[in-house]
N, CA, C and O atoms as a Tinker XYZ file with bonds, in Angstrom:
   532  protein
     1  N    128.747000  156.782000  -31.374000    73     2
     2  CA   129.770000  155.837000  -31.762000    64     1     3
     3  C    129.388000  154.464000  -31.218000    63     2     4     5
     4  O    129.063000  154.334000  -30.038000    81     3
     5  N    129.424000  153.455000  -32.059000    73     3     6
     6  CA   129.084000  152.091000  -31.641000    64     5     7
     7  C    130.372000  151.351000  -31.288000    63     6     8     9
     8  O    131.347000  151.382000  -32.039000    81     7
     9  N    130.359000  150.676000  -30.116000    73     7    10
    10  CA   131.534000  149.950000  -29.644000    64     9    11
    11  C    131.315000  148.460000  -29.870000    63    10    12    13
    12  O    130.256000  147.920000  -29.550000    81    11
    13  N    132.309000  147.818000  -30.415000    73    11    14
    14  CA   132.236000  146.389000  -30.685000    64    13    15
    15  C    132.157000  145.596000  -29.385000    63    14    16    17
    16  O    132.935000  145.849000  -28.465000    81    15
    17  N    131.212000  144.618000  -29.290000    73    15    18
    18  CA   131.148000  143.766000  -28.090000    64    17    19
    19  C    132.455000  143.005000  -27.850000    63    18    20    21
    20  O    132.819000  142.749000  -26.702000    81    19
    21  N    133.158000  142.646000  -28.920000    73    19    22
    22  CA   134.439000  141.957000  -28.775000    64    21    23
    23  C    135.466000  142.869000  -28.131000    63    22    24    25
    24  O    136.253000  142.426000  -27.295000    81    23
    25  N    135.465000  144.147000  -28.514000    73    23    26
    26  CA   136.393000  145.100000  -27.917000    64    25    27
    27  C    136.095000  145.270000  -26.429000    63    26    28    29
    28  O    137.012000  145.297000  -25.609000    81    27
    29  N    134.820000  145.383000  -26.084000    73    27    30
    30  CA   134.437000  145.512000  -24.673000    64    29    31
    31  C    134.879000  144.287000  -23.889000    63    30    32    33
    32  O    135.429000  144.422000  -22.796000    81    31
    33  N    134.649000  143.094000  -24.428000    73    31    34
    34  CA   135.047000  141.855000  -23.745000    64    33    35
    35  C    136.557000  141.785000  -23.596000    63    34    36    37
    36  O    137.053000  141.359000  -22.553000    81    35
    37  N    137.290000  142.192000  -24.611000    73    35    38
    38  CA   138.756000  142.155000  -24.540000    64    37    39
    39  C    139.266000  143.108000  -23.475000    63    38    40    41
    40  O    140.162000  142.764000  -22.705000    81    39
    41  N    138.696000  144.311000  -23.431000    73    39    42
    42  CA   139.136000  145.288000  -22.433000    64    41    43
    43  C    138.774000  144.843000  -21.024000    63    42    44    45
    44  O    139.486000  145.166000  -20.073000    81    43
    45  N    137.694000  144.118000  -20.878000    73    43    46
    46  CA   137.274000  143.625000  -19.557000    64    45    47
    47  C    138.034000  142.378000  -19.149000    63    46    48    49
    48  O    137.875000  141.905000  -18.024000    81    47
    49  N    138.859000  141.834000  -20.036000    73    47    50
    50  CA   139.642000  140.650000  -19.695000    64    49    51
    51  C    138.895000  139.355000  -19.864000    63    50    52    53
    52  O    139.293000  138.336000  -19.298000    81    51
    53  N    137.808000  139.366000  -20.637000    73    51    54
    54  CA   136.996000  138.168000  -20.779000    64    53    55
    55  C    137.420000  137.298000  -21.951000    63    54    56    57
    56  O    136.941000  136.173000  -22.093000    81    55
    57  N    138.297000  137.797000  -22.775000    73    55    58
    58  CA   138.704000  137.044000  -23.953000    64    57    59
    59  C    139.971000  136.268000  -23.629000    63    58    60    61
    60  O    140.948000  136.824000  -23.127000    81    59
    61  N    139.939000  134.990000  -23.921000    73    59    62
    62  CA   141.112000  134.154000  -23.687000    64    61    63
    63  C    142.194000  134.514000  -24.683000    63    62    64    65
    64  O    141.913000  134.949000  -25.800000    81    63
    65  N    143.424000  134.329000  -24.269000    73    63    66
    66  CA   144.564000  134.587000  -25.123000    64    65    67
    67  C    145.023000  133.256000  -25.698000    63    66    68    69
    68  O    145.272000  132.321000  -24.937000    81    67
    69  N    145.146000  133.137000  -27.030000    73    67    70
    70  CA   145.636000  131.876000  -27.577000    64    69    71
    71  C    147.011000  131.554000  -27.003000    63    70    72    73
    72  O    147.846000  132.446000  -26.852000    81    71
    73  N    147.243000  130.304000  -26.689000    73    71    74
    74  CA   148.528000  129.885000  -26.135000    64    73    75
    75  C    149.630000  130.157000  -27.147000    63    74    76    77
    76  O    149.472000  129.900000  -28.340000    81    75
    77  N    150.732000  130.672000  -26.662000    73    75    78
    78  CA   151.866000  130.962000  -27.537000    64    77    79
    79  C    153.125000  130.382000  -26.938000    63    78    80    81
    80  O    153.148000  129.961000  -25.782000    81    79
    81  N    154.168000  130.366000  -27.738000    73    79    82
    82  CA   155.452000  129.852000  -27.274000    64    81    83
    83  C    156.066000  130.774000  -26.231000    63    82    84    85
    84  O    156.984000  130.376000  -25.514000    81    83
    85  N    155.562000  132.011000  -26.140000    73    83    86
    86  CA   156.132000  132.964000  -25.191000    64    85    87
    87  C    155.769000  132.643000  -23.749000    63    86    88    89
    88  O    156.439000  133.117000  -22.831000    81    87
    89  N    154.718000  131.845000  -23.523000    73    87    90
    90  CA   154.337000  131.512000  -22.161000    64    89    91
    91  C    155.077000  130.264000  -21.698000    63    90    92    93
    92  O    155.294000  129.327000  -22.466000    81    91
    93  N    155.458000  130.277000  -20.424000    73    91    94
    94  CA   156.166000  129.154000  -19.830000    64    93    95
    95  C    155.427000  128.707000  -18.577000    63    94    96    97
    96  O    154.861000  129.528000  -17.854000    81    95
    97  N    155.435000  127.411000  -18.326000    73    95    98
    98  CA   154.707000  126.833000  -17.204000    64    97    99
    99  C    155.490000  126.909000  -15.904000    63    98   100   101
   100  O    156.721000  126.896000  -15.896000    81    99
   101  N    154.745000  126.991000  -14.802000    73    99   102
   102  CA   155.306000  126.788000  -13.469000    64   101   103
   103  C    154.248000  126.077000  -12.641000    63   102   104   105
   104  O    153.052000  126.223000  -12.896000    81   103
   105  N    154.685000  125.309000  -11.653000    73   103   106
   106  CA   153.777000  124.485000  -10.864000    64   105   107
   107  C    153.532000  125.089000   -9.493000    63   106   108   109
   108  O    154.413000  125.711000   -8.898000    81   107
   109  N    152.310000  124.891000   -9.007000    73   107   110
   110  CA   151.952000  125.250000   -7.636000    64   109   111
   111  C    151.564000  123.953000   -6.929000    63   110   112   113
   112  O    150.722000  123.201000   -7.419000    81   111
   113  N    152.180000  123.696000   -5.779000    73   111   114
   114  CA   151.882000  122.504000   -4.980000    64   113   115
   115  C    151.430000  122.959000   -3.601000    63   114   116   117
   116  O    152.155000  123.668000   -2.902000    81   115
   117  N    150.219000  122.545000   -3.214000    73   115   118
   118  CA   149.649000  122.919000   -1.927000    64   117   119
   119  C    149.440000  121.645000   -1.120000    63   118   120   121
   120  O    148.603000  120.811000   -1.466000    81   119
   121  N    150.215000  121.499000   -0.031000    73   119   122
   122  CA   150.049000  120.353000    0.859000    64   121   123
   123  C    149.141000  120.773000    2.011000    63   122   124   125
   124  O    149.375000  121.789000    2.665000    81   123
   125  N    148.108000  119.980000    2.244000    73   123   126
   126  CA   147.171000  120.262000    3.329000    64   125   127
   127  C    147.713000  119.646000    4.615000    63   126   128   129
   128  O    147.665000  118.430000    4.800000    81   127
   129  N    148.226000  120.493000    5.496000    73   127   130
   130  CA   148.773000  120.031000    6.772000    64   129   131
   131  C    147.746000  120.154000    7.900000    63   130   132   133
   132  O    148.056000  119.895000    9.063000    81   131
   133  N    146.534000  120.546000    7.547000    73   131   134
   134  CA   145.481000  120.712000    8.543000    64   133   135
   135  C    144.614000  119.470000    8.669000    63   134   136   137
   136  O    144.977000  118.386000    8.214000    81   135
   137  N    143.460000  119.656000    9.298000    73   135   138
   138  CA   142.566000  118.533000    9.585000    64   137   139
   139  C    141.247000  118.597000    8.828000    63   138   140   141
   140  O    140.348000  117.797000    9.087000    81   139
   141  N    141.117000  119.531000    7.902000    73   139   142
   142  CA   139.878000  119.666000    7.132000    64   141   143
   143  C    140.203000  119.864000    5.655000    63   142   144   145
   144  O    141.300000  120.308000    5.314000    81   143
   145  N    139.265000  119.538000    4.788000    73   143   146
   146  CA   139.480000  119.639000    3.341000    64   145   147
   147  C    139.585000  121.101000    2.922000    63   146   148   149
   148  O    138.816000  121.948000    3.375000    81   147
   149  N    140.549000  121.382000    2.051000    73   147   150
   150  CA   140.715000  122.713000    1.482000    64   149   151
   151  C    140.283000  122.702000    0.020000    63   150   152   153
   152  O    140.342000  121.671000   -0.649000    81   151
   153  N    139.851000  123.854000   -0.463000    73   151   154
   154  CA   139.540000  124.048000   -1.879000    64   153   155
   155  C    140.397000  125.203000   -2.376000    63   154   156   157
   156  O    140.532000  126.223000   -1.699000    81   155
   157  N    140.977000  125.038000   -3.563000    73   155   158
   158  CA   141.788000  126.095000   -4.149000    64   157   159
   159  C    141.108000  126.586000   -5.423000    63   158   160   161
   160  O    140.568000  125.794000   -6.196000    81   159
   161  N    141.141000  127.902000   -5.631000    73   159   162
   162  CA   140.448000  128.540000   -6.746000    64   161   163
   163  C    141.307000  129.655000   -7.331000    63   162   164   165
   164  O    142.232000  130.153000   -6.689000    81   163
   165  N    140.977000  130.037000   -8.570000    73   163   166
   166  CA   141.635000  131.161000   -9.232000    64   165   167
   167  C    140.575000  132.155000   -9.671000    63   166   168   169
   168  O    139.504000  131.764000  -10.133000    81   167
   169  N    140.870000  133.431000   -9.527000    73   167   170
   170  CA   139.979000  134.494000   -9.985000    64   169   171
   171  C    140.407000  134.907000  -11.383000    63   170   172   173
   172  O    141.567000  135.232000  -11.635000    81   171
   173  N    139.424000  134.883000  -12.290000    73   171   174
   174  CA   139.667000  135.230000  -13.682000    64   173   175
   175  C    138.625000  136.269000  -14.078000    63   174   176   177
   176  O    137.440000  136.095000  -13.793000    81   175
   177  N    139.047000  137.339000  -14.726000    73   175   178
   178  CA   138.137000  138.365000  -15.242000    64   177   179
   179  C    137.295000  139.018000  -14.149000    63   178   180   181
   180  O    136.086000  139.176000  -14.318000    81   179
   181  N    137.893000  139.388000  -13.067000    73   179   182
   182  CA   137.296000  140.182000  -11.985000    64   181   183
   183  C    136.256000  139.454000  -11.143000    63   182   184   185
   184  O    136.327000  139.515000   -9.916000    81   183
   185  N    135.321000  138.787000  -11.737000    73   183   186
   186  CA   134.222000  138.208000  -10.962000    64   185   187
   187  C    134.060000  136.713000  -11.166000    63   186   188   189
   188  O    133.224000  136.096000  -10.506000    81   187
   189  N    134.824000  136.120000  -12.049000    73   187   190
   190  CA   134.689000  134.702000  -12.352000    64   189   191
   191  C    135.765000  133.927000  -11.616000    63   190   192   193
   192  O    136.938000  134.295000  -11.671000    81   191
   193  N    135.383000  132.858000  -10.928000    73   191   194
   194  CA   136.394000  132.023000  -10.288000    64   193   195
   195  C    136.370000  130.631000  -10.904000    63   194   196   197
   196  O    135.323000  130.135000  -11.322000    81   195
   197  N    137.525000  130.026000  -10.951000    73   195   198
   198  CA   137.703000  128.706000  -11.546000    64   197   199
   199  C    138.258000  127.782000  -10.467000    63   198   200   201
   200  O    139.309000  128.063000   -9.889000    81   199
   201  N    137.559000  126.682000  -10.191000    73   199   202
   202  CA   138.030000  125.722000   -9.191000    64   201   203
   203  C    139.297000  125.045000   -9.691000    63   202   204   205
   204  O    139.340000  124.545000  -10.815000    81   203
   205  N    140.320000  125.031000   -8.860000    73   203   206
   206  CA   141.577000  124.361000   -9.196000    64   205   207
   207  C    141.625000  122.960000   -8.609000    63   206   208   209
   208  O    142.333000  122.094000   -9.124000    81   207
   209  N    140.878000  122.731000   -7.537000    73   207   210
   210  CA   140.809000  121.404000   -6.937000    64   209   211
   211  C    140.689000  121.449000   -5.437000    63   210   212   213
   212  O    140.916000  122.477000   -4.799000    81   211
   213  N    140.325000  120.307000   -4.887000    73   211   214
   214  CA   140.234000  120.128000   -3.439000    64   213   215
   215  C    141.448000  119.338000   -2.986000    63   214   216   217
   216  O    142.025000  118.562000   -3.748000    81   215
   217  N    141.826000  119.548000   -1.734000    73   215   218
   218  CA   142.962000  118.809000   -1.183000    64   217   219
   219  C    142.593000  118.303000    0.212000    63   218   220   221
   220  O    142.311000  119.076000    1.127000    81   219
   221  N    142.607000  116.990000    0.334000    73   219   222
   222  CA   142.287000  116.324000    1.599000    64   221   223
   223  C    143.451000  116.499000    2.588000    63   222   224   225
   224  O    144.585000  116.737000    2.170000    81   223
   225  N    143.177000  116.383000    3.889000    73   223   226
   226  CA   144.254000  116.442000    4.886000    64   225   227
   227  C    145.350000  115.421000    4.565000    63   226   228   229
   228  O    145.068000  114.260000    4.266000    81   227
   229  N    146.586000  115.872000    4.632000    73   227   230
   230  CA   147.735000  115.012000    4.366000    64   229   231
   231  C    148.070000  114.846000    2.895000    63   230   232   233
   232  O    149.104000  114.265000    2.566000    81   231
   233  N    147.223000  115.342000    2.002000    73   231   234
   234  CA   147.443000  115.208000    0.563000    64   233   235
   235  C    148.002000  116.507000   -0.021000    63   234   236   237
   236  O    148.024000  117.545000    0.642000    81   235
   237  N    148.452000  116.426000   -1.273000    73   235   238
   238  CA   148.995000  117.589000   -1.975000    64   237   239
   239  C    148.243000  117.790000   -3.285000    63   238   240   241
   240  O    148.076000  116.849000   -4.061000    81   239
   241  N    147.795000  119.006000   -3.528000    73   239   242
   242  CA   147.174000  119.398000   -4.791000    64   241   243
   243  C    148.232000  120.098000   -5.628000    63   242   244   245
   244  O    148.918000  121.002000   -5.151000    81   243
   245  N    148.359000  119.674000   -6.878000    73   243   246
   246  CA   149.298000  120.301000   -7.812000    64   245   247
   247  C    148.525000  120.826000   -9.010000    63   246   248   249
   248  O    147.653000  120.143000   -9.548000    81   247
   249  N    148.853000  122.049000   -9.426000    73   247   250
   250  CA   148.266000  122.595000  -10.647000    64   249   251
   251  C    149.311000  123.462000  -11.334000    63   250   252   253
   252  O    150.248000  123.964000  -10.714000    81   251
   253  N    149.115000  123.617000  -12.632000    73   251   254
   254  CA   150.086000  124.339000  -13.455000    64   253   255
   255  C    149.481000  125.660000  -13.902000    63   254   256   257
   256  O    148.343000  125.717000  -14.369000    81   255
   257  N    150.258000  126.709000  -13.750000    73   255   258
   258  CA   149.931000  128.019000  -14.288000    64   257   259
   259  C    150.976000  128.347000  -15.342000    63   258   260   261
   260  O    152.011000  127.687000  -15.431000    81   259
   261  N    150.700000  129.360000  -16.129000    73   259   262
   262  CA   151.631000  129.767000  -17.172000    64   261   263
   263  C    151.907000  131.248000  -16.998000    63   262   264   265
   264  O    151.067000  131.988000  -16.485000    81   263
   265  N    153.078000  131.676000  -17.422000    73   263   266
   266  CA   153.439000  133.084000  -17.321000    64   265   267
   267  C    154.049000  133.553000  -18.635000    63   266   268   269
   268  O    154.763000  132.814000  -19.314000    81   267
   269  N    153.750000  134.794000  -18.969000    73   267   270
   270  CA   154.353000  135.455000  -20.115000    64   269   271
   271  C    155.437000  136.368000  -19.568000    63   270   272   273
   272  O    155.143000  137.407000  -18.977000    81   271
   273  N    156.677000  135.982000  -19.764000    73   271   274
   274  CA   157.790000  136.744000  -19.205000    64   273   275
   275  C    157.845000  138.163000  -19.771000    63   274   276   277
   276  O    158.292000  139.083000  -19.086000    81   275
   277  N    157.401000  138.348000  -20.997000    73   275   278
   278  CA   157.465000  139.677000  -21.617000    64   277   279
   279  C    156.547000  140.678000  -20.924000    63   278   280   281
   280  O    156.864000  141.865000  -20.852000    81   279
   281  N    155.397000  140.200000  -20.407000    73   279   282
   282  CA   154.437000  141.118000  -19.791000    64   281   283
   283  C    154.285000  140.929000  -18.284000    63   282   284   285
   284  O    153.781000  141.818000  -17.598000    81   283
   285  N    154.717000  139.780000  -17.763000    73   283   286
   286  CA   154.516000  139.474000  -16.352000    64   285   287
   287  C    153.140000  138.890000  -16.061000    63   286   288   289
   288  O    152.823000  138.619000  -14.903000    81   287
   289  N    152.318000  138.690000  -17.086000    73   287   290
   290  CA   150.963000  138.149000  -16.901000    64   289   291
   291  C    151.018000  136.661000  -16.565000    63   290   292   293
   292  O    151.898000  135.936000  -17.029000    81   291
   293  N    150.052000  136.222000  -15.743000    73   291   294
   294  CA   149.926000  134.814000  -15.354000    64   293   295
   295  C    148.615000  134.286000  -15.917000    63   294   296   297
   296  O    147.600000  134.984000  -15.911000    81   295
   297  N    148.643000  133.034000  -16.409000    73   295   298
   298  CA   147.486000  132.449000  -17.067000    64   297   299
   299  C    147.194000  131.055000  -16.529000    63   298   300   301
   300  O    148.073000  130.370000  -16.006000    81   299
   301  N    145.930000  130.655000  -16.675000    73   299   302
   302  CA   145.486000  129.290000  -16.437000    64   301   303
   303  C    144.987000  128.778000  -17.782000    63   302   304   305
   304  O    144.125000  129.404000  -18.399000    81   303
   305  N    145.509000  127.665000  -18.237000    73   303   306
   306  CA   145.096000  127.117000  -19.531000    64   305   307
   307  C    143.766000  126.393000  -19.379000    63   306   308   309
   308  O    143.607000  125.558000  -18.489000    81   307
   309  N    142.809000  126.712000  -20.247000    73   307   310
   310  CA   141.505000  126.050000  -20.182000    64   309   311
   311  C    141.521000  124.763000  -21.001000    63   310   312   313
   312  O    142.545000  124.394000  -21.577000    81   311
   313  N    140.376000  124.086000  -21.046000    73   311   314
   314  CA   140.279000  122.781000  -21.705000    64   313   315
   315  C    140.513000  122.819000  -23.206000    63   314   316   317
   316  O    140.850000  121.795000  -23.799000    81   315
   317  N    140.342000  123.974000  -23.832000    73   315   318
   318  CA   140.551000  124.062000  -25.277000    64   317   319
   319  C    141.902000  124.666000  -25.641000    63   318   320   321
   320  O    142.163000  124.947000  -26.811000    81   319
   321  N    142.762000  124.868000  -24.642000    73   319   322
   322  CA   144.124000  125.329000  -24.899000    64   321   323
   323  C    144.323000  126.830000  -24.897000    63   322   324   325
   324  O    145.388000  127.307000  -25.289000    81   323
   325  N    143.318000  127.592000  -24.464000    73   323   326
   326  CA   143.474000  129.037000  -24.361000    64   325   327
   327  C    144.004000  129.393000  -22.974000    63   326   328   329
   328  O    143.652000  128.750000  -21.985000    81   327
   329  N    144.838000  130.402000  -22.905000    73   327   330
   330  CA   145.371000  130.879000  -21.639000    64   329   331
   331  C    144.463000  131.976000  -21.097000    63   330   332   333
   332  O    144.325000  133.032000  -21.714000    81   331
   333  N    143.844000  131.728000  -19.942000    73   331   334
   334  CA   142.932000  132.672000  -19.302000    64   333   335
   335  C    143.705000  133.499000  -18.274000    63   334   336   337
   336  O    144.368000  132.925000  -17.410000    81   335
   337  N    143.640000  134.832000  -18.343000    73   335   338
   338  CA   144.372000  135.678000  -17.404000    64   337   339
   339  C    143.928000  135.442000  -15.952000    63   338   340   341
   340  O    142.732000  135.439000  -15.659000    81   339
   341  N    144.881000  135.249000  -15.064000    73   339   342
   342  CA   144.616000  135.004000  -13.644000    64   341   343
   343  C    144.904000  136.271000  -12.850000    63   342   344   345
   344  O    145.972000  136.871000  -12.978000    81   343
   345  N    143.943000  136.665000  -12.035000    73   343   346
   346  CA   144.149000  137.820000  -11.170000    64   345   347
   347  C    144.681000  137.415000   -9.803000    63   346   348   349
   348  O    145.581000  138.057000   -9.261000    81   347
   349  N    144.112000  136.336000   -9.247000    73   347   350
   350  CA   144.572000  135.880000   -7.929000    64   349   351
   351  C    144.261000  134.406000   -7.778000    63   350   352   353
   352  O    143.412000  133.854000   -8.477000    81   351
   353  N    144.971000  133.779000   -6.844000    73   351   354
   354  CA   144.780000  132.365000   -6.514000    64   353   355
   355  C    144.705000  132.270000   -5.000000    63   354   356   357
   356  O    145.445000  132.949000   -4.288000    81   355
   357  N    143.790000  131.411000   -4.504000    73   355   358
   358  CA   143.660000  131.249000   -3.059000    64   357   359
   359  C    143.225000  129.838000   -2.719000    63   358   360   361
   360  O    142.715000  129.104000   -3.566000    81   359
   361  N    143.439000  129.471000   -1.457000    73   359   362
   362  CA   142.930000  128.215000   -0.903000    64   361   363
   363  C    142.244000  128.545000    0.415000    63   362   364   365
   364  O    142.666000  129.445000    1.141000    81   363
   365  N    141.191000  127.811000    0.710000    73   363   366
   366  CA   140.453000  128.010000    1.954000    64   365   367
   367  C    139.626000  126.773000    2.246000    63   366   368   369
   368  O    139.671000  125.798000    1.496000    81   367
   369  N    138.880000  126.809000    3.320000    73   367   370
   370  CA   138.056000  125.677000    3.699000    64   369   371
   371  C    137.051000  125.355000    2.596000    63   370   372   373
   372  O    136.407000  126.252000    2.051000    81   371
   373  N    136.923000  124.074000    2.275000    73   371   374
   374  CA   135.978000  123.666000    1.224000    64   373   375
   375  C    134.576000  124.129000    1.592000    63   374   376   377
   376  O    134.121000  123.950000    2.722000    81   375
   377  N    133.902000  124.726000    0.617000    73   375   378
   378  CA   132.564000  125.243000    0.832000    64   377   379
   379  C    132.536000  126.700000    1.244000    63   378   380   381
   380  O    131.491000  127.345000    1.168000    81   379
   381  N    133.660000  127.223000    1.675000    73   379   382
   382  CA   133.770000  128.638000    2.046000    64   381   383
   383  C    135.195000  129.133000    1.802000    63   382   384   385
   384  O    135.776000  129.847000    2.620000    81   383
   385  N    135.739000  128.730000    0.650000    73   383   386
   386  CA   137.149000  129.033000    0.371000    64   385   387
   387  C    137.440000  130.529000    0.321000    63   386   388   389
   388  O    138.500000  130.967000    0.768000    81   387
   389  N    136.507000  131.322000   -0.220000    73   387   390
   390  CA   136.777000  132.761000   -0.308000    64   389   391
   391  C    136.775000  133.397000    1.077000    63   390   392   393
   392  O    137.668000  134.183000    1.392000    81   391
   393  N    135.792000  133.072000    1.907000    73   391   394
   394  CA   135.670000  133.681000    3.235000    64   393   395
   395  C    136.805000  133.277000    4.169000    63   394   396   397
   396  O    137.133000  134.020000    5.094000    81   395
   397  N    137.413000  132.106000    3.942000    73   395   398
   398  CA   138.471000  131.611000    4.836000    64   397   399
   399  C    139.811000  131.532000    4.106000    63   398   400   401
   400  O    140.693000  130.775000    4.514000    81   399
   401  N    139.970000  132.293000    3.048000    73   399   402
   402  CA   141.099000  132.147000    2.126000    64   401   403
   403  C    142.452000  132.574000    2.689000    63   402   404   405
   404  O    142.569000  133.438000    3.558000    81   403
   405  N    143.459000  131.913000    2.136000    73   403   406
   406  CA   144.849000  132.361000    2.218000    64   405   407
   407  C    145.249000  132.561000    0.764000    63   406   408   409
   408  O    145.219000  131.622000   -0.031000    81   407
   409  N    145.618000  133.769000    0.427000    73   407   410
   410  CA   145.961000  134.065000   -0.957000    64   409   411
   411  C    147.362000  133.549000   -1.276000    63   410   412   413
   412  O    148.286000  133.681000   -0.474000    81   411
   413  N    147.499000  132.966000   -2.450000    73   411   414
   414  CA   148.796000  132.494000   -2.933000    64   413   415
   415  C    149.377000  133.605000   -3.794000    63   414   416   417
   416  O    148.859000  133.916000   -4.866000    81   415
   417  N    150.443000  134.186000   -3.315000    73   415   418
   418  CA   151.038000  135.318000   -4.022000    64   417   419
   419  C    151.760000  134.847000   -5.272000    63   418   420   421
   420  O    152.591000  133.940000   -5.224000    81   419
   421  N    151.432000  135.472000   -6.384000    73   419   422
   422  CA   152.071000  135.178000   -7.658000    64   421   423
   423  C    153.020000  136.327000   -7.980000    63   422   424   425
   424  O    152.593000  137.464000   -8.181000    81   423
   425  N    154.304000  136.016000   -8.025000    73   423   426
   426  CA   155.283000  137.051000   -8.340000    64   425   427
   427  C    155.180000  137.368000   -9.826000    63   426   428   429
   428  O    155.362000  136.495000  -10.675000    81   427
   429  N    154.891000  138.607000  -10.121000    73   427   430
   430  CA   154.727000  139.043000  -11.507000    64   429   431
   431  C    155.801000  140.073000  -11.807000    63   430   432   433
   432  O    155.693000  141.243000  -11.440000    81   431
   433  N    156.826000  139.611000  -12.473000    73   431   434
   434  CA   157.937000  140.497000  -12.821000    64   433   435
   435  C    158.195000  140.400000  -14.312000    63   434   436   437
   436  O    158.399000  139.314000  -14.855000    81   435
   437  N    158.184000  141.541000  -14.957000    73   435   438
   438  CA   158.461000  141.555000  -16.387000    64   437   439
   439  C    159.864000  141.014000  -16.609000    63   438   440   441
   440  O    160.820000  141.430000  -15.954000    81   439
   441  N    159.970000  140.080000  -17.546000    73   439   442
   442  CA   161.262000  139.485000  -17.867000    64   441   443
   443  C    161.553000  138.199000  -17.112000    63   442   444   445
   444  O    162.566000  137.551000  -17.374000    81   443
   445  N    160.680000  137.812000  -16.170000    73   443   446
   446  CA   160.916000  136.603000  -15.380000    64   445   447
   447  C    159.667000  135.730000  -15.327000    63   446   448   449
   448  O    158.550000  136.232000  -15.197000    81   447
   449  N    159.871000  134.418000  -15.430000    73   447   450
   450  CA   158.795000  133.463000  -15.209000    64   449   451
   451  C    158.834000  133.090000  -13.725000    63   450   452   453
   452  O    159.906000  132.791000  -13.199000    81   451
   453  N    157.689000  133.101000  -13.044000    73   451   454
   454  CA   157.710000  132.735000  -11.624000    64   453   455
   455  C    158.271000  131.331000  -11.411000    63   454   456   457
   456  O    158.101000  130.441000  -12.244000    81   455
   457  N    158.937000  131.158000  -10.286000    73   455   458
   458  CA   159.454000  129.839000   -9.912000    64   457   459
   459  C    158.299000  129.004000   -9.362000    63   458   460   461
   460  O    157.267000  129.544000   -8.962000    81   459
   461  N    158.483000  127.693000   -9.347000    73   459   462
   462  CA   157.477000  126.812000   -8.758000    64   461   463
   463  C    157.177000  127.265000   -7.330000    63   462   464   465
   464  O    158.062000  127.753000   -6.626000    81   463
   465  N    155.942000  127.102000   -6.916000    73   463   466
   466  CA   155.496000  127.497000   -5.583000    64   465   467
   467  C    155.114000  126.233000   -4.821000    63   466   468   469
   468  O    154.301000  125.440000   -5.297000    81   467
   469  N    155.698000  126.044000   -3.639000    73   467   470
   470  CA   155.388000  124.910000   -2.773000    64   469   471
   471  C    154.946000  125.483000   -1.435000    63   470   472   473
   472  O    155.670000  126.260000   -0.813000    81   471
   473  N    153.740000  125.091000   -0.990000    73   471   474
   474  CA   153.179000  125.626000    0.246000    64   473   475
   475  C    152.600000  124.525000    1.121000    63   474   476   477
   476  O    152.077000  123.529000    0.622000    81   475
   477  N    152.699000  124.715000    2.420000    73   475   478
   478  CA   151.970000  123.923000    3.408000    64   477   479
   479  C    150.823000  124.807000    3.884000    63   478   480   481
   480  O    151.053000  125.924000    4.347000    81   479
   481  N    149.589000  124.314000    3.773000    73   479   482
   482  CA   148.419000  125.102000    4.160000    64   481   483
   483  C    147.570000  124.323000    5.154000    63   482   484   485
   484  O    147.458000  123.100000    5.075000    81   483
   485  N    146.972000  125.056000    6.094000    73   483   486
   486  CA   146.085000  124.449000    7.088000    64   485   487
   487  C    144.901000  125.371000    7.293000    63   486   488   489
   488  O    145.056000  126.581000    7.455000    81   487
   489  N    143.710000  124.780000    7.283000    73   487   490
   490  CA   142.494000  125.552000    7.483000    64   489   491
   491  C    141.975000  125.418000    8.895000    63   490   492   493
   492  O    142.054000  124.356000    9.512000    81   491
   493  N    141.439000  126.528000    9.396000    73   491   494
   494  CA   140.776000  126.572000   10.695000    64   493   495
   495  C    139.478000  127.345000   10.485000    63   494   496   497
   496  O    139.347000  128.048000    9.483000    81   495
   497  N    138.523000  127.238000   11.395000    73   495   498
   498  CA   137.255000  127.955000   11.214000    64   497   499
   499  C    137.434000  129.460000   11.001000    63   498   500   501
   500  O    136.595000  130.096000   10.363000    81   499
   501  N    138.499000  130.025000   11.519000    73   499   502
   502  CA   138.721000  131.469000   11.402000    64   501   503
   503  C    139.501000  131.836000   10.147000    63   502   504   505
   504  O    139.619000  133.021000    9.833000    81   503
   505  N    140.028000  130.873000    9.427000    73   503   506
   506  CA   140.786000  131.195000    8.228000    64   505   507
   507  C    141.807000  130.127000    7.900000    63   506   508   509
   508  O    141.922000  129.121000    8.600000    81   507
   509  N    142.532000  130.352000    6.851000    73   507   510
   510  CA   143.525000  129.408000    6.365000    64   509   511
   511  C    144.888000  130.085000    6.369000    63   510   512   513
   512  O    145.005000  131.270000    6.056000    81   511
   513  N    145.900000  129.334000    6.722000    73   511   514
   514  CA   147.247000  129.889000    6.678000    64   513   515
   515  C    148.107000  128.993000    5.779000    63   514   516   517
   516  O    147.989000  127.768000    5.788000    81   515
   517  N    148.963000  129.644000    5.016000    73   515   518
   518  CA   149.879000  128.943000    4.123000    64   517   519
   519  C    151.284000  129.490000    4.330000    63   518   520   521
   520  O    151.470000  130.687000    4.550000    81   519
   521  N    152.272000  128.599000    4.257000    73   519   522
   522  CA   153.660000  129.017000    4.408000    64   521   523
   523  C    154.533000  128.081000    3.579000    63   522   524   525
   524  O    154.167000  126.933000    3.326000    81   523
   525  N    155.651000  128.569000    3.175000    73   523   526
   526  CA   156.611000  127.731000    2.470000    64   525   527
   527  C    157.261000  126.801000    3.488000    63   526   528   529
   528  O    157.639000  127.234000    4.576000    81   527
   529  N    157.393000  125.508000    3.132000    73   527   530
   530  CA   157.980000  124.555000    4.113000    64   529   531
   531  C    159.454000  124.835000    4.354000    63   530   532
   532  O    160.094000  124.137000    5.141000    81   531
């Protein structure tokens, strides 16, 4: 039996979902309360990460995610308007964000769009900590 490469890509989560009216936006704001630059990233399709931005000490990084209330899925919209499924989001020290990460928990509840997320984050050589102000 021959399997379609498109089917394999879709099952692996590599195919973007066209944006629909069913998805609603919510904002994530990360204020860097530490003394070193942080980098925030999103994991898409198991092994691919997408840079969300860097945040200097004393500054705030804002980015928008989208959620499908019917399924609880969270998406990041790419440059061509497709919603890419997000598995996780984190911030950590620039240049080593994964090793020093603080994961940003995304509430995924069927029937609900996540509320805006506001966090104060600070990086240290041993890791990054984030908390709601």
